[in-house]
Structures are given as structure tokens and as C-alpha cells.
LOFI-483739 format. One line per field, with one value per residue (C-alpha): x, z, y. Coordinates in steps of 0.2 Angstrom, whole numbers, plus 5000, padded with zeros to 4 digits. Each point is the difference from the previous one (the first is absolute). Example, Ala and Ser with C-alpha at 12.3 -4.5 7.8 and 13.67 -1.06 7.14 Angstrom:
<nodes>
X	(5062 5006)
Z	(5039 4997)
Y	(4978 5017)
</nodes>
This chain:
<nodes>
X	(4635 4989 4981 4994 4990 4984 5002 5019 5006 5008 5013 5007 5000 5009 5013 5002 5003 5014 5008 4999 5011 5018 5012 5012 5014 5007 4993 4983 5000 5003 4987 4988 5006 4998 4982 4996 5010 4991 4982 5005 5005 4984 4990 5009 4998 4980 5000 5008 4986 4995 4981 4990 4989 4990 4987 4999 4982 4994)
Z	(5189 5014 5001 5014 5014 5003 5011 4995 4989 4984 4998 5018 4997 4985 5009 5013 4988 4992 5018 5002 4985 5004 4986 4994 4996 4997 4982 5005 5015 4988 4987 5016 5005 4981 4997 5017 4993 4983 5010 5009 4984 4991 5014 5001 4981 5003 5013 4991 4992 5011 5005 4993 5013 4989 4989 4983 4999 5016)
Y	(5781 4992 5002 5013 4991 5006 5017 5002 5013 4992 5011 4999 4982 5001 5011 4987 4986 5010 5004 4982 4996 4998 5005 4983 5011 5017 5002 4993 5015 5012 4995 5001 5016 5008 4994 5009 5015 4998 5001 5015 5010 4993 5007 5016 5003 4996 5012 5015 5011 5013 5000 5014 5005 5014 4994 5009 4999 5008)
</nodes>
């Protein structure tokens, strides 16, 4: 991971670093792709719960 420069978004800095990383062979390319899939899956799992818009104490 890189240190975010003042005024720049840390997440975008990390994405740029990941995009600049060239896989050295097909196995490494598959590992990079799997990491991306794992992050997407984890994000989807964390956002699966519906939002309760009714407050029980109102």
C-alpha cells in the first residue's frame, strides 16, 4: 500500500497501484483476479441486509 499524498483519496491511490501491477504469469494473473472477486463478494455480503426505515420507538 502507498501513503496517500495530501489532498488525494487513499482508496484511489491504492487502486492505481493495483492497476499498475502487471502479472508475471497466468497463475499470478489468476490470483489478482481472485483477490478482486473476493473483495466484491465480501462487499456484497456486507450490504445484503435491508435497511429498516421504521423506527420501533416512534
